[in-house]
C-alpha positions as CSV (number, residue, x, y, z in Angstrom):
1,X,66.5,67.2,53.8
2,X,64.5,70.4,55.3
3,X,61.6,69.5,57.5
4,X,57.9,70.5,56.1
5,X,55.7,72.3,58.6
6,X,52.4,73.7,57.9
7,X,53.5,77.0,58.3
8,X,56.0,76.9,54.9
9,X,54.9,78.7,52.0
10,X,53.3,76.5,48.9
11,X,56.4,77.0,47.1
12,X,59.1,75.4,49.6
13,X,56.4,72.4,50.4
14,X,56.5,71.2,46.7
15,X,60.3,71.8,46.4
16,X,60.4,69.1,49.2
17,X,57.3,67.4,47.5
18,X,59.4,67.0,44.2
19,X,62.6,65.5,46.3
20,X,59.9,62.8,47.6
21,X,59.5,64.6,50.9
22,X,56.2,62.5,52.7
23,X,56.5,65.6,55.7
24,X,55.8,67.8,52.7
25,X,53.2,66.1,51.4
26,X,51.5,65.8,55.1
27,X,52.1,69.1,55.7
28,X,49.8,69.9,52.1
29,X,47.7,67.4,53.3
30,X,46.2,68.9,56.7
31,X,46.8,72.0,55.5
32,X,44.3,72.3,52.2
33,X,42.3,68.6,53.1
34,X,39.5,70.4,55.2
35,X,38.5,73.2,52.7
36,X,38.7,70.6,49.6
37,X,36.4,68.5,51.5
38,X,34.0,71.0,51.9
39,X,33.8,72.0,48.7
40,X,33.8,68.2,47.2
41,X,30.9,67.9,50.0
42,X,29.0,70.8,48.7
43,X,29.4,69.7,44.9
44,X,27.9,66.0,45.1
45,X,26.2,66.4,48.6
46,X,27.2,63.2,49.8
47,X,30.3,63.0,52.5
48,X,31.7,59.6,51.0
49,X,32.1,60.6,47.9
50,X,34.0,63.8,48.6
51,X,36.3,61.6,50.9
52,X,37.3,59.5,48.1
53,X,37.2,62.9,45.6
54,X,39.7,64.5,47.7
55,X,41.4,61.2,48.3
56,X,42.1,60.7,44.1
57,X,43.4,64.7,44.1
58,X,45.8,63.8,46.5
59,X,46.4,60.7,45.4
60,X,47.2,62.5,42.0
61,X,49.5,65.1,43.4
62,X,51.8,62.3,45.0
63,X,51.9,60.5,41.7
64,X,53.0,63.3,40.0
65,X,55.7,64.7,42.4
66,X,58.3,64.7,40.2
67,X,56.8,66.6,37.3
68,X,55.4,69.3,39.5
69,X,55.6,73.0,37.4
70,X,53.3,74.9,40.0
71,X,54.2,77.0,43.4
72,X,50.6,77.1,43.9
73,X,49.2,74.2,45.9
74,X,45.8,75.1,46.6
75,X,45.4,76.1,42.9
76,X,46.1,72.7,41.7
77,X,44.6,70.9,44.1
78,X,41.5,72.9,43.6
79,X,41.7,72.7,40.0
80,X,42.5,69.0,40.1
81,X,39.4,68.4,42.5
82,X,37.0,69.7,40.3
83,X,37.9,68.1,37.0
84,X,36.7,65.2,39.1
85,X,33.6,66.5,39.8
86,X,33.2,66.9,37.0
87,X,33.7,63.5,35.9
88,X,31.9,62.5,38.6
89,X,28.5,64.5,37.7
90,X,28.7,63.0,34.2
């Protein structure tokens, strides 16, 4: 199994993630967490809520790892976050 690094393209990391590679998941988490957190915090204005929403995004990514049908992790993660923020605001 190849080792995932933050410099790997999303498609490679997602292919590794589909195989259950925890290092690929960690690389995606480290790369995308700061931006997702900033977005969630900007939308909610609450640090704890932002952290929980971003955590939920990554839980969903891990839970769905074997059925992922996309190669752009950033787009999927931000879309997932947008839906969670909308649900939170409701």
